[in-house]
Backbone as XML, in Angstrom:
<?xml version="1.0"?>
<chain id="A" units="angstrom">
  <residue number="1" name="MET">
    <atom name="N" x="5.827" y="8.161" z="5.311"/>
    <atom name="CA" x="4.658" y="7.404" z="5.755"/>
    <atom name="C" x="4.698" y="7.276" z="7.279"/>
  </residue>
  <residue number="2" name="ALA">
    <atom name="N" x="3.630" y="7.635" z="7.906"/>
    <atom name="CA" x="3.520" y="7.492" z="9.360"/>
    <atom name="C" x="3.371" y="6.011" z="9.689"/>
  </residue>
  <residue number="3" name="ASN">
    <atom name="N" x="3.787" y="5.629" z="10.883"/>
    <atom name="CA" x="3.737" y="4.226" z="11.272"/>
    <atom name="C" x="2.327" y="3.650" z="11.304"/>
  </residue>
  <residue number="4" name="ASN">
    <atom name="N" x="1.338" y="4.512" z="11.522"/>
    <atom name="CA" x="-0.028" y="4.009" z="11.628"/>
    <atom name="C" x="-0.749" y="3.945" z="10.283"/>
  </residue>
  <residue number="5" name="GLU">
    <atom name="N" x="-0.137" y="4.445" z="9.221"/>
    <atom name="CA" x="-0.780" y="4.384" z="7.914"/>
    <atom name="C" x="-0.722" y="2.961" z="7.376"/>
  </residue>
  <residue number="6" name="LYS">
    <atom name="N" x="-1.848" y="2.500" z="6.893"/>
    <atom name="CA" x="-1.932" y="1.153" z="6.345"/>
    <atom name="C" x="-1.665" y="1.198" z="4.849"/>
  </residue>
  <residue number="7" name="LYS">
    <atom name="N" x="-0.907" y="0.198" z="4.358"/>
    <atom name="CA" x="-0.596" y="0.102" z="2.933"/>
    <atom name="C" x="-1.541" y="-0.895" z="2.278"/>
  </residue>
  <residue number="8" name="VAL">
    <atom name="N" x="-2.134" y="-0.472" z="1.175"/>
    <atom name="CA" x="-3.023" y="-1.341" z="0.413"/>
    <atom name="C" x="-2.488" y="-1.411" z="-1.013"/>
  </residue>
  <residue number="9" name="LEU">
    <atom name="N" x="-2.286" y="-2.621" z="-1.510"/>
    <atom name="CA" x="-1.841" y="-2.837" z="-2.881"/>
    <atom name="C" x="-3.060" y="-3.131" z="-3.747"/>
  </residue>
  <residue number="10" name="ILE">
    <atom name="N" x="-3.230" y="-2.347" z="-4.810"/>
    <atom name="CA" x="-4.335" y="-2.544" z="-5.751"/>
    <atom name="C" x="-3.751" y="-3.172" z="-7.008"/>
  </residue>
  <residue number="11" name="VAL">
    <atom name="N" x="-4.149" y="-4.409" z="-7.304"/>
    <atom name="CA" x="-3.674" y="-5.107" z="-8.502"/>
    <atom name="C" x="-4.870" y="-5.215" z="-9.445"/>
  </residue>
  <residue number="12" name="GLU">
    <atom name="N" x="-4.888" y="-4.343" z="-10.444"/>
    <atom name="CA" x="-6.051" y="-4.192" z="-11.327"/>
    <atom name="C" x="-5.556" y="-3.675" z="-12.673"/>
  </residue>
  <residue number="13" name="ASP">
    <atom name="N" x="-5.908" y="-4.367" z="-13.758"/>
    <atom name="CA" x="-5.427" y="-3.961" z="-15.075"/>
    <atom name="C" x="-6.216" y="-2.801" z="-15.679"/>
  </residue>
  <residue number="14" name="HIS">
    <atom name="N" x="-7.386" y="-2.529" z="-15.191"/>
    <atom name="CA" x="-8.209" y="-1.439" z="-15.728"/>
    <atom name="C" x="-7.833" y="-0.135" z="-15.020"/>
  </residue>
  <residue number="15" name="GLY">
    <atom name="N" x="-7.094" y="0.719" z="-15.710"/>
    <atom name="CA" x="-6.550" y="1.942" z="-15.134"/>
    <atom name="C" x="-7.528" y="2.819" z="-14.366"/>
  </residue>
  <residue number="16" name="PRO">
    <atom name="N" x="-8.681" y="3.156" z="-14.958"/>
    <atom name="CA" x="-9.618" y="4.032" z="-14.245"/>
    <atom name="C" x="-10.113" y="3.441" z="-12.919"/>
  </residue>
  <residue number="17" name="ILE">
    <atom name="N" x="-10.338" y="2.136" z="-12.870"/>
    <atom name="CA" x="-10.771" y="1.497" z="-11.616"/>
    <atom name="C" x="-9.629" y="1.559" z="-10.601"/>
  </residue>
  <residue number="18" name="ARG">
    <atom name="N" x="-8.418" y="1.195" z="-11.045"/>
    <atom name="CA" x="-7.252" y="1.209" z="-10.158"/>
    <atom name="C" x="-7.021" y="2.603" z="-9.590"/>
  </residue>
  <residue number="19" name="GLN">
    <atom name="N" x="-7.083" y="3.615" z="-10.445"/>
    <atom name="CA" x="-6.842" y="4.992" z="-10.001"/>
    <atom name="C" x="-7.934" y="5.487" z="-9.058"/>
  </residue>
  <residue number="20" name="ALA">
    <atom name="N" x="-9.178" y="5.152" z="-9.358"/>
    <atom name="CA" x="-10.275" y="5.581" z="-8.487"/>
    <atom name="C" x="-10.147" y="4.952" z="-7.097"/>
  </residue>
  <residue number="21" name="LEU">
    <atom name="N" x="-9.807" y="3.668" z="-7.059"/>
    <atom name="CA" x="-9.605" y="3.004" z="-5.771"/>
    <atom name="C" x="-8.439" y="3.635" z="-5.009"/>
  </residue>
  <residue number="22" name="ALA">
    <atom name="N" x="-7.339" y="3.895" z="-5.712"/>
    <atom name="CA" x="-6.156" y="4.486" z="-5.072"/>
    <atom name="C" x="-6.497" y="5.854" z="-4.488"/>
  </residue>
  <residue number="23" name="GLU">
    <atom name="N" x="-7.178" y="6.687" z="-5.261"/>
    <atom name="CA" x="-7.539" y="8.030" z="-4.776"/>
    <atom name="C" x="-8.428" y="7.954" z="-3.548"/>
  </residue>
  <residue number="24" name="LYS">
    <atom name="N" x="-9.382" y="7.050" z="-3.568"/>
    <atom name="CA" x="-10.315" y="6.908" z="-2.445"/>
    <atom name="C" x="-9.576" y="6.426" z="-1.183"/>
  </residue>
  <residue number="25" name="LEU">
    <atom name="N" x="-8.678" y="5.467" z="-1.346"/>
    <atom name="CA" x="-7.934" y="4.954" z="-0.188"/>
    <atom name="C" x="-7.002" y="6.022" z="0.386"/>
  </residue>
  <residue number="26" name="VAL">
    <atom name="N" x="-6.342" y="6.779" z="-0.477"/>
    <atom name="CA" x="-5.462" y="7.859" z="-0.017"/>
    <atom name="C" x="-6.289" y="8.909" z="0.723"/>
  </residue>
  <residue number="27" name="HIS">
    <atom name="N" x="-7.460" y="9.220" z="0.180"/>
    <atom name="CA" x="-8.370" y="10.177" z="0.825"/>
    <atom name="C" x="-8.763" y="9.698" z="2.223"/>
  </residue>
  <residue number="28" name="GLU">
    <atom name="N" x="-8.799" y="8.376" z="2.411"/>
    <atom name="CA" x="-9.159" y="7.785" z="3.708"/>
    <atom name="C" x="-7.945" y="7.615" z="4.627"/>
  </residue>
  <residue number="29" name="GLY">
    <atom name="N" x="-6.790" y="8.136" z="4.196"/>
    <atom name="CA" x="-5.607" y="8.108" z="5.053"/>
    <atom name="C" x="-4.716" y="6.887" z="4.915"/>
  </residue>
  <residue number="30" name="MET">
    <atom name="N" x="-4.914" y="6.128" z="3.846"/>
    <atom name="CA" x="-4.084" y="4.940" z="3.617"/>
    <atom name="C" x="-3.054" y="5.227" z="2.529"/>
  </residue>
  <residue number="31" name="VAL">
    <atom name="N" x="-2.072" y="4.369" z="2.431"/>
    <atom name="CA" x="-1.090" y="4.442" z="1.355"/>
    <atom name="C" x="-1.538" y="3.449" z="0.288"/>
  </residue>
  <residue number="32" name="ALA">
    <atom name="N" x="-1.697" y="3.922" z="-0.945"/>
    <atom name="CA" x="-2.138" y="3.055" z="-2.036"/>
    <atom name="C" x="-0.962" y="2.740" z="-2.948"/>
  </residue>
  <residue number="33" name="LEU">
    <atom name="N" x="-0.688" y="1.460" z="-3.098"/>
    <atom name="CA" x="0.302" y="0.984" z="-4.050"/>
    <atom name="C" x="-0.470" y="0.413" z="-5.231"/>
  </residue>
  <residue number="34" name="GLU">
    <atom name="N" x="0.056" y="0.570" z="-6.449"/>
    <atom name="CA" x="-0.675" y="0.116" z="-7.624"/>
    <atom name="C" x="0.160" y="-0.824" z="-8.482"/>
  </residue>
  <residue number="35" name="ALA">
    <atom name="N" x="-0.525" y="-1.806" z="-9.088"/>
    <atom name="CA" x="0.096" y="-2.710" z="-10.048"/>
    <atom name="C" x="-0.931" y="-3.018" z="-11.134"/>
  </residue>
  <residue number="36" name="LYS">
    <atom name="N" x="-0.464" y="-3.108" z="-12.385"/>
    <atom name="CA" x="-1.391" y="-3.286" z="-13.502"/>
    <atom name="C" x="-1.587" y="-4.742" z="-13.934"/>
  </residue>
  <residue number="37" name="ASP">
    <atom name="N" x="-0.848" y="-5.665" z="-13.329"/>
    <atom name="CA" x="-1.036" y="-7.089" z="-13.622"/>
    <atom name="C" x="-0.464" y="-7.913" z="-12.467"/>
  </residue>
  <residue number="38" name="GLY">
    <atom name="N" x="-0.693" y="-9.202" z="-12.515"/>
    <atom name="CA" x="-0.272" y="-10.065" z="-11.428"/>
    <atom name="C" x="1.236" y="-10.147" z="-11.241"/>
  </residue>
  <residue number="39" name="GLU">
    <atom name="N" x="1.978" y="-10.082" z="-12.340"/>
    <atom name="CA" x="3.437" y="-10.134" z="-12.266"/>
    <atom name="C" x="3.970" y="-8.937" z="-11.476"/>
  </residue>
  <residue number="40" name="GLU">
    <atom name="N" x="3.512" y="-7.752" z="-11.857"/>
    <atom name="CA" x="3.904" y="-6.522" z="-11.154"/>
    <atom name="C" x="3.373" y="-6.537" z="-9.721"/>
  </residue>
  <residue number="41" name="GLY">
    <atom name="N" x="2.155" y="-7.042" z="-9.562"/>
    <atom name="CA" x="1.535" y="-7.106" z="-8.240"/>
    <atom name="C" x="2.295" y="-8.008" z="-7.281"/>
  </residue>
  <residue number="42" name="LEU">
    <atom name="N" x="2.735" y="-9.167" z="-7.781"/>
    <atom name="CA" x="3.482" y="-10.102" z="-6.939"/>
    <atom name="C" x="4.805" y="-9.484" z="-6.500"/>
  </residue>
  <residue number="43" name="ALA">
    <atom name="N" x="5.514" y="-8.880" z="-7.440"/>
    <atom name="CA" x="6.801" y="-8.245" z="-7.117"/>
    <atom name="C" x="6.608" y="-7.127" z="-6.095"/>
  </residue>
  <residue number="44" name="THR">
    <atom name="N" x="5.587" y="-6.294" z="-6.311"/>
    <atom name="CA" x="5.321" y="-5.182" z="-5.392"/>
    <atom name="C" x="4.914" y="-5.700" z="-4.015"/>
  </residue>
  <residue number="45" name="ALA">
    <atom name="N" x="4.073" y="-6.734" z="-3.988"/>
    <atom name="CA" x="3.610" y="-7.293" z="-2.712"/>
    <atom name="C" x="4.783" y="-7.825" z="-1.900"/>
  </residue>
  <residue number="46" name="LEU">
    <atom name="N" x="5.650" y="-8.590" z="-2.529"/>
    <atom name="CA" x="6.762" y="-9.197" z="-1.797"/>
    <atom name="C" x="7.785" y="-8.155" z="-1.351"/>
  </residue>
  <residue number="47" name="LYS">
    <atom name="N" x="7.909" y="-7.078" z="-2.114"/>
    <atom name="CA" x="8.858" y="-6.022" z="-1.755"/>
    <atom name="C" x="8.287" y="-5.094" z="-0.673"/>
  </residue>
  <residue number="48" name="GLU">
    <atom name="N" x="7.059" y="-4.642" z="-0.861"/>
    <atom name="CA" x="6.455" y="-3.621" z="0.003"/>
    <atom name="C" x="5.701" y="-4.188" z="1.207"/>
  </residue>
  <residue number="49" name="LYS">
    <atom name="N" x="5.301" y="-5.450" z="1.130"/>
    <atom name="CA" x="4.539" y="-6.115" z="2.196"/>
    <atom name="C" x="3.356" y="-5.265" z="2.696"/>
  </residue>
  <residue number="50" name="PRO">
    <atom name="N" x="2.381" y="-5.033" z="1.804"/>
    <atom name="CA" x="1.223" y="-4.231" z="2.212"/>
    <atom name="C" x="0.387" y="-4.944" z="3.279"/>
  </residue>
  <residue number="51" name="ASP">
    <atom name="N" x="-0.469" y="-4.162" z="3.939"/>
    <atom name="CA" x="-1.349" y="-4.716" z="4.971"/>
    <atom name="C" x="-2.518" y="-5.490" z="4.362"/>
  </residue>
  <residue number="52" name="LEU">
    <atom name="N" x="-2.810" y="-5.203" z="3.090"/>
    <atom name="CA" x="-3.942" y="-5.835" z="2.412"/>
    <atom name="C" x="-3.728" y="-5.710" z="0.913"/>
  </residue>
  <residue number="53" name="ILE">
    <atom name="N" x="-4.260" y="-6.669" z="0.154"/>
    <atom name="CA" x="-4.176" y="-6.625" z="-1.310"/>
    <atom name="C" x="-5.581" y="-6.695" z="-1.889"/>
  </residue>
  <residue number="54" name="LEU">
    <atom name="N" x="-5.889" y="-5.749" z="-2.792"/>
    <atom name="CA" x="-7.111" y="-5.798" z="-3.599"/>
    <atom name="C" x="-6.687" y="-6.415" z="-4.923"/>
  </residue>
  <residue number="55" name="LEU">
    <atom name="N" x="-7.284" y="-7.528" z="-5.307"/>
    <atom name="CA" x="-6.787" y="-8.310" z="-6.436"/>
    <atom name="C" x="-7.865" y="-8.628" z="-7.460"/>
  </residue>
  <residue number="56" name="ASP">
    <atom name="N" x="-7.626" y="-8.177" z="-8.692"/>
    <atom name="CA" x="-8.476" y="-8.560" z="-9.819"/>
    <atom name="C" x="-8.054" y="-9.968" z="-10.250"/>
  </residue>
  <residue number="57" name="ILE">
    <atom name="N" x="-8.941" y="-10.702" z="-10.899"/>
    <atom name="CA" x="-8.627" y="-12.064" z="-11.324"/>
    <atom name="C" x="-8.189" y="-12.116" z="-12.786"/>
  </residue>
  <residue number="58" name="ILE">
    <atom name="N" x="-8.958" y="-11.488" z="-13.667"/>
    <atom name="CA" x="-8.676" y="-11.543" z="-15.098"/>
    <atom name="C" x="-7.760" y="-10.381" z="-15.471"/>
  </residue>
  <residue number="59" name="MET">
    <atom name="N" x="-6.468" y="-10.686" z="-15.718"/>
    <atom name="CA" x="-5.482" y="-9.663" z="-16.076"/>
    <atom name="C" x="-4.479" y="-10.245" z="-17.064"/>
  </residue>
  <residue number="60" name="PRO">
    <atom name="N" x="-3.810" y="-9.378" z="-17.823"/>
    <atom name="CA" x="-2.772" y="-9.856" z="-18.750"/>
    <atom name="C" x="-1.513" y="-10.290" z="-17.994"/>
  </residue>
  <residue number="61" name="ARG">
    <atom name="N" x="-0.612" y="-10.946" z="-18.699"/>
    <atom name="CA" x="0.700" y="-11.414" z="-18.207"/>
    <atom name="C" x="0.582" y="-12.455" z="-17.100"/>
  </residue>
  <residue number="62" name="MET">
    <atom name="N" x="0.059" y="-12.088" z="-15.957"/>
    <atom name="CA" x="-0.181" y="-13.052" z="-14.879"/>
    <atom name="C" x="-1.513" y="-12.682" z="-14.258"/>
  </residue>
  <residue number="63" name="GLY">
    <atom name="N" x="-2.446" y="-13.611" z="-14.296"/>
    <atom name="CA" x="-3.761" y="-13.351" z="-13.725"/>
    <atom name="C" x="-3.727" y="-13.386" z="-12.202"/>
  </residue>
  <residue number="64" name="GLY">
    <atom name="N" x="-4.828" y="-12.985" z="-11.606"/>
    <atom name="CA" x="-4.923" y="-12.930" z="-10.161"/>
    <atom name="C" x="-4.792" y="-14.284" z="-9.486"/>
  </residue>
  <residue number="65" name="MET">
    <atom name="N" x="-5.312" y="-15.335" z="-10.131"/>
    <atom name="CA" x="-5.224" y="-16.684" z="-9.550"/>
    <atom name="C" x="-3.768" y="-17.124" z="-9.441"/>
  </residue>
  <residue number="66" name="ALA">
    <atom name="N" x="-3.005" y="-16.916" z="-10.522"/>
    <atom name="CA" x="-1.588" y="-17.308" z="-10.521"/>
    <atom name="C" x="-0.814" y="-16.470" z="-9.506"/>
  </residue>
  <residue number="67" name="MET">
    <atom name="N" x="-1.139" y="-15.184" z="-9.428"/>
    <atom name="CA" x="-0.462" y="-14.322" z="-8.462"/>
    <atom name="C" x="-0.739" y="-14.795" z="-7.042"/>
  </residue>
  <residue number="68" name="LEU">
    <atom name="N" x="-2.005" y="-15.087" z="-6.753"/>
    <atom name="CA" x="-2.386" y="-15.530" z="-5.408"/>
    <atom name="C" x="-1.686" y="-16.840" z="-5.050"/>
  </residue>
  <residue number="69" name="GLU">
    <atom name="N" x="-1.618" y="-17.746" z="-6.010"/>
    <atom name="CA" x="-0.944" y="-19.028" z="-5.784"/>
    <atom name="C" x="0.534" y="-18.816" z="-5.437"/>
  </residue>
  <residue number="70" name="GLU">
    <atom name="N" x="1.200" y="-17.942" z="-6.202"/>
    <atom name="CA" x="2.612" y="-17.646" z="-5.933"/>
    <atom name="C" x="2.781" y="-16.923" z="-4.597"/>
  </residue>
  <residue number="71" name="LEU">
    <atom name="N" x="1.889" y="-15.986" z="-4.323"/>
    <atom name="CA" x="1.941" y="-15.219" z="-3.085"/>
    <atom name="C" x="1.855" y="-16.132" z="-1.869"/>
  </residue>
  <residue number="72" name="ARG">
    <atom name="N" x="0.989" y="-17.130" z="-1.928"/>
    <atom name="CA" x="0.764" y="-18.025" z="-0.799"/>
    <atom name="C" x="1.945" y="-18.968" z="-0.548"/>
  </residue>
  <residue number="73" name="LYS">
    <atom name="N" x="2.910" y="-19.023" z="-1.459"/>
    <atom name="CA" x="4.111" y="-19.839" z="-1.254"/>
    <atom name="C" x="5.108" y="-19.136" z="-0.333"/>
  </residue>
  <residue number="74" name="ASP">
    <atom name="N" x="4.950" y="-17.829" z="-0.166"/>
    <atom name="CA" x="5.835" y="-17.030" z="0.671"/>
    <atom name="C" x="5.303" y="-17.021" z="2.103"/>
  </residue>
  <residue number="75" name="ASP">
    <atom name="N" x="6.208" y="-17.064" z="3.105"/>
    <atom name="CA" x="5.771" y="-17.064" z="4.508"/>
    <atom name="C" x="4.902" y="-15.855" z="4.840"/>
  </residue>
  <residue number="76" name="TRP">
    <atom name="N" x="5.341" y="-14.672" z="4.432"/>
    <atom name="CA" x="4.535" y="-13.472" z="4.664"/>
    <atom name="C" x="3.252" y="-13.540" z="3.836"/>
  </residue>
  <residue number="77" name="GLY">
    <atom name="N" x="3.384" y="-13.977" z="2.580"/>
    <atom name="CA" x="2.257" y="-14.024" z="1.648"/>
    <atom name="C" x="1.142" y="-14.971" z="2.053"/>
  </residue>
  <residue number="78" name="LYS">
    <atom name="N" x="1.466" y="-15.954" z="2.892"/>
    <atom name="CA" x="0.440" y="-16.900" z="3.368"/>
    <atom name="C" x="-0.581" y="-16.210" z="4.247"/>
  </residue>
  <residue number="79" name="LYS">
    <atom name="N" x="-0.158" y="-15.114" z="4.899"/>
    <atom name="CA" x="-1.012" y="-14.490" z="5.921"/>
    <atom name="C" x="-1.675" y="-13.186" z="5.497"/>
  </residue>
  <residue number="80" name="VAL">
    <atom name="N" x="-1.171" y="-12.546" z="4.441"/>
    <atom name="CA" x="-1.709" y="-11.238" z="4.072"/>
    <atom name="C" x="-3.160" y="-11.372" z="3.588"/>
  </residue>
  <residue number="81" name="PRO">
    <atom name="N" x="-4.045" y="-10.513" z="4.096"/>
    <atom name="CA" x="-5.430" y="-10.568" z="3.628"/>
    <atom name="C" x="-5.540" y="-10.089" z="2.174"/>
  </residue>
  <residue number="82" name="VAL">
    <atom name="N" x="-6.373" y="-10.789" z="1.420"/>
    <atom name="CA" x="-6.600" y="-10.463" z="0.015"/>
    <atom name="C" x="-8.102" y="-10.306" z="-0.196"/>
  </residue>
  <residue number="83" name="ILE">
    <atom name="N" x="-8.474" y="-9.219" z="-0.858"/>
    <atom name="CA" x="-9.870" y="-9.028" z="-1.271"/>
    <atom name="C" x="-9.900" y="-9.181" z="-2.783"/>
  </residue>
  <residue number="84" name="ILE">
    <atom name="N" x="-10.625" y="-10.177" z="-3.261"/>
    <atom name="CA" x="-10.765" y="-10.425" z="-4.694"/>
    <atom name="C" x="-11.829" y="-9.476" z="-5.248"/>
  </residue>
  <residue number="85" name="LEU">
    <atom name="N" x="-11.475" y="-8.786" z="-6.322"/>
    <atom name="CA" x="-12.430" y="-7.947" z="-7.051"/>
    <atom name="C" x="-12.595" y="-8.584" z="-8.423"/>
  </residue>
  <residue number="86" name="SER">
    <atom name="N" x="-13.760" y="-9.118" z="-8.702"/>
    <atom name="CA" x="-13.941" y="-9.822" z="-9.962"/>
    <atom name="C" x="-15.373" y="-9.744" z="-10.434"/>
  </residue>
  <residue number="87" name="ASN">
    <atom name="N" x="-15.565" y="-10.033" z="-11.722"/>
    <atom name="CA" x="-16.917" y="-10.142" z="-12.255"/>
    <atom name="C" x="-17.370" y="-11.598" z="-12.286"/>
  </residue>
  <residue number="88" name="LEU">
    <atom name="N" x="-16.468" y="-12.512" z="-11.906"/>
    <atom name="CA" x="-16.846" y="-13.920" z="-11.833"/>
    <atom name="C" x="-17.709" y="-14.137" z="-10.595"/>
  </residue>
  <residue number="89" name="SER">
    <atom name="N" x="-18.664" y="-15.008" z="-10.723"/>
    <atom name="CA" x="-19.546" y="-15.323" z="-9.597"/>
    <atom name="C" x="-18.780" y="-16.098" z="-8.533"/>
  </residue>
  <residue number="90" name="PRO">
    <atom name="N" x="-19.097" y="-15.861" z="-7.243"/>
    <atom name="CA" x="-18.444" y="-16.639" z="-6.185"/>
    <atom name="C" x="-18.757" y="-18.134" z="-6.299"/>
  </residue>
  <residue number="91" name="ASP">
    <atom name="N" x="-19.786" y="-18.498" z="-7.076"/>
    <atom name="CA" x="-20.143" y="-19.907" z="-7.249"/>
    <atom name="C" x="-19.354" y="-20.562" z="-8.374"/>
  </residue>
  <residue number="92" name="ASP">
    <atom name="N" x="-18.647" y="-19.756" z="-9.165"/>
    <atom name="CA" x="-17.826" y="-20.271" z="-10.251"/>
    <atom name="C" x="-16.776" y="-21.214" z="-9.664"/>
  </residue>
  <residue number="93" name="LYS">
    <atom name="N" x="-16.447" y="-22.295" z="-10.375"/>
    <atom name="CA" x="-15.473" y="-23.280" z="-9.888"/>
    <atom name="C" x="-14.146" y="-22.618" z="-9.496"/>
  </residue>
  <residue number="94" name="ILE">
    <atom name="N" x="-13.659" y="-21.713" z="-10.328"/>
    <atom name="CA" x="-12.402" y="-21.014" z="-10.056"/>
    <atom name="C" x="-12.506" y="-20.270" z="-8.729"/>
  </residue>
  <residue number="95" name="MET">
    <atom name="N" x="-13.621" y="-19.617" z="-8.509"/>
    <atom name="CA" x="-13.785" y="-18.810" z="-7.304"/>
    <atom name="C" x="-13.907" y="-19.663" z="-6.053"/>
  </residue>
  <residue number="96" name="ARG">
    <atom name="N" x="-14.522" y="-20.833" z="-6.167"/>
    <atom name="CA" x="-14.612" y="-21.715" z="-4.991"/>
    <atom name="C" x="-13.217" y="-22.105" z="-4.532"/>
  </residue>
  <residue number="97" name="GLU">
    <atom name="N" x="-12.313" y="-22.349" z="-5.486"/>
    <atom name="CA" x="-10.931" y="-22.686" z="-5.141"/>
    <atom name="C" x="-10.243" y="-21.503" z="-4.466"/>
  </residue>
  <residue number="98" name="VAL">
    <atom name="N" x="-10.479" y="-20.295" z="-4.977"/>
    <atom name="CA" x="-9.850" y="-19.092" z="-4.435"/>
    <atom name="C" x="-10.276" y="-18.875" z="-2.992"/>
  </residue>
  <residue number="99" name="VAL">
    <atom name="N" x="-11.552" y="-18.975" z="-2.743"/>
    <atom name="CA" x="-12.082" y="-18.673" z="-1.422"/>
    <atom name="C" x="-11.538" y="-19.651" z="-0.384"/>
  </residue>
  <residue number="100" name="GLU">
    <atom name="N" x="-11.078" y="-20.814" z="-0.828"/>
    <atom name="CA" x="-10.501" y="-21.787" z="0.097"/>
    <atom name="C" x="-9.087" y="-21.416" z="0.522"/>
  </residue>
  <residue number="101" name="THR">
    <atom name="N" x="-8.430" y="-20.470" z="-0.174"/>
    <atom name="CA" x="-7.070" y="-20.078" z="0.188"/>
    <atom name="C" x="-7.137" y="-18.860" z="1.098"/>
  </residue>
  <residue number="102" name="GLU">
    <atom name="N" x="-7.458" y="-19.088" z="2.339"/>
    <atom name="CA" x="-7.620" y="-18.019" z="3.331"/>
    <atom name="C" x="-6.324" y="-17.259" z="3.531"/>
  </residue>
  <residue number="103" name="PRO">
    <atom name="N" x="-6.322" y="-16.024" z="4.016"/>
    <atom name="CA" x="-7.509" y="-15.207" z="4.210"/>
    <atom name="C" x="-7.890" y="-14.463" z="2.938"/>
  </residue>
  <residue number="104" name="VAL">
    <atom name="N" x="-9.047" y="-14.792" z="2.398"/>
    <atom name="CA" x="-9.525" y="-14.169" z="1.171"/>
    <atom name="C" x="-10.963" y="-13.703" z="1.361"/>
  </residue>
  <residue number="105" name="TYR">
    <atom name="N" x="-11.230" y="-12.516" z="0.859"/>
    <atom name="CA" x="-12.584" y="-11.968" z="0.858"/>
    <atom name="C" x="-12.941" y="-11.725" z="-0.597"/>
  </residue>
  <residue number="106" name="TYR">
    <atom name="N" x="-14.225" y="-11.620" z="-0.892"/>
    <atom name="CA" x="-14.658" y="-11.606" z="-2.277"/>
    <atom name="C" x="-15.702" y="-10.522" z="-2.519"/>
  </residue>
  <residue number="107" name="LEU">
    <atom name="N" x="-15.462" y="-9.681" z="-3.507"/>
    <atom name="CA" x="-16.449" y="-8.679" z="-3.921"/>
    <atom name="C" x="-16.655" y="-8.789" z="-5.423"/>
  </residue>
  <residue number="108" name="VAL">
    <atom name="N" x="-17.902" y="-8.887" z="-5.862"/>
    <atom name="CA" x="-18.218" y="-8.909" z="-7.288"/>
    <atom name="C" x="-18.271" y="-7.462" z="-7.766"/>
  </residue>
  <residue number="109" name="LYS">
    <atom name="N" x="-17.465" y="-7.129" z="-8.781"/>
    <atom name="CA" x="-17.333" y="-5.746" z="-9.240"/>
    <atom name="C" x="-18.674" y="-5.078" z="-9.529"/>
  </residue>
  <residue number="110" name="ALA">
    <atom name="N" x="-19.565" y="-5.801" z="-10.164"/>
    <atom name="CA" x="-20.848" y="-5.203" z="-10.547"/>
    <atom name="C" x="-21.697" y="-4.827" z="-9.337"/>
  </residue>
  <residue number="111" name="ASP">
    <atom name="N" x="-21.391" y="-5.414" z="-8.179"/>
    <atom name="CA" x="-22.208" y="-5.215" z="-6.981"/>
    <atom name="C" x="-21.692" y="-4.138" z="-6.022"/>
  </residue>
  <residue number="112" name="TRP">
    <atom name="N" x="-20.519" y="-3.552" z="-6.270"/>
    <atom name="CA" x="-19.951" y="-2.656" z="-5.278"/>
    <atom name="C" x="-19.727" y="-1.250" z="-5.783"/>
  </residue>
  <residue number="113" name="LYS">
    <atom name="N" x="-19.699" y="-0.334" z="-4.807"/>
    <atom name="CA" x="-19.329" y="1.061" z="-5.059"/>
    <atom name="C" x="-17.989" y="1.260" z="-4.347"/>
  </residue>
  <residue number="114" name="LEU">
    <atom name="N" x="-17.294" y="2.338" z="-4.682"/>
    <atom name="CA" x="-16.004" y="2.629" z="-4.040"/>
    <atom name="C" x="-16.118" y="2.633" z="-2.521"/>
  </residue>
  <residue number="115" name="GLU">
    <atom name="N" x="-17.197" y="3.217" z="-2.005"/>
    <atom name="CA" x="-17.387" y="3.301" z="-0.558"/>
    <atom name="C" x="-17.473" y="1.906" z="0.067"/>
  </residue>
  <residue number="116" name="ASP">
    <atom name="N" x="-18.090" y="0.969" z="-0.665"/>
    <atom name="CA" x="-18.218" y="-0.406" z="-0.166"/>
    <atom name="C" x="-16.847" y="-1.064" z="-0.060"/>
  </residue>
  <residue number="117" name="VAL">
    <atom name="N" x="-16.015" y="-0.840" z="-1.071"/>
    <atom name="CA" x="-14.674" y="-1.430" z="-1.063"/>
    <atom name="C" x="-13.853" y="-0.853" z="0.081"/>
  </residue>
  <residue number="118" name="VAL">
    <atom name="N" x="-13.902" y="0.461" z="0.250"/>
    <atom name="CA" x="-13.149" y="1.115" z="1.331"/>
    <atom name="C" x="-13.630" y="0.608" z="2.692"/>
  </residue>
  <residue number="119" name="ALA">
    <atom name="N" x="-14.931" y="0.454" z="2.855"/>
    <atom name="CA" x="-15.471" y="-0.054" z="4.116"/>
    <atom name="C" x="-14.957" y="-1.474" z="4.391"/>
  </residue>
  <residue number="120" name="LYS">
    <atom name="N" x="-14.919" y="-2.308" z="3.366"/>
    <atom name="CA" x="-14.436" y="-3.688" z="3.529"/>
    <atom name="C" x="-12.936" y="-3.672" z="3.851"/>
  </residue>
  <residue number="121" name="VAL">
    <atom name="N" x="-12.172" y="-2.809" z="3.180"/>
    <atom name="CA" x="-10.734" y="-2.695" z="3.448"/>
    <atom name="C" x="-10.521" y="-2.316" z="4.910"/>
  </residue>
  <residue number="122" name="LYS">
    <atom name="N" x="-11.235" y="-1.311" z="5.393"/>
    <atom name="CA" x="-11.101" y="-0.877" z="6.788"/>
    <atom name="C" x="-11.459" y="-1.995" z="7.751"/>
  </residue>
  <residue number="123" name="GLU">
    <atom name="N" x="-12.523" y="-2.721" z="7.439"/>
    <atom name="CA" x="-12.964" y="-3.815" z="8.306"/>
    <atom name="C" x="-11.900" y="-4.909" z="8.378"/>
  </residue>
  <residue number="124" name="VAL">
    <atom name="N" x="-11.346" y="-5.295" z="7.247"/>
    <atom name="CA" x="-10.352" y="-6.371" z="7.211"/>
    <atom name="C" x="-9.059" y="-5.946" z="7.890"/>
  </residue>
  <residue number="125" name="ILE">
    <atom name="N" x="-8.598" y="-4.719" z="7.638"/>
    <atom name="CA" x="-7.353" y="-4.236" z="8.229"/>
    <atom name="C" x="-7.481" y="-4.094" z="9.751"/>
  </residue>
  <residue number="126" name="ALA">
    <atom name="N" x="-8.670" y="-3.764" z="10.216"/>
    <atom name="CA" x="-8.879" y="-3.562" z="11.655"/>
    <atom name="C" x="-8.776" y="-4.870" z="12.445"/>
  </residue>
  <residue number="127" name="ASN">
    <atom name="N" x="-8.984" y="-5.998" z="11.786"/>
    <atom name="CA" x="-8.967" y="-7.312" z="12.483"/>
    <atom name="C" x="-7.572" y="-7.855" z="12.642"/>
  </residue>
</chain>
């Protein structure tokens, strides 16, 4: 991995979505790390320290909310940008709590295309 390559961790239980995101990010010159649930995602995040995390909320074993809560207890984890990918509305009570744990960005799955996610990842990593 070159020093300028950005690492993005994709925590998503739906394989085809996770793989499509990973392929698109790699095509854009990033390193894509993958996890199929929050438990695996938390372990990978703390070990690999990616530049950004794409996080689904509804997952088996450990959901995205629990993962985010645990992640924010770590000094590094408090600062890593997280983009939530969910079908829950940003107005949902759960989501209002999530958005308060900065730095968090929010994309509703039904509203985005792969290109939109990659554009948001690039924008967040550039800041």
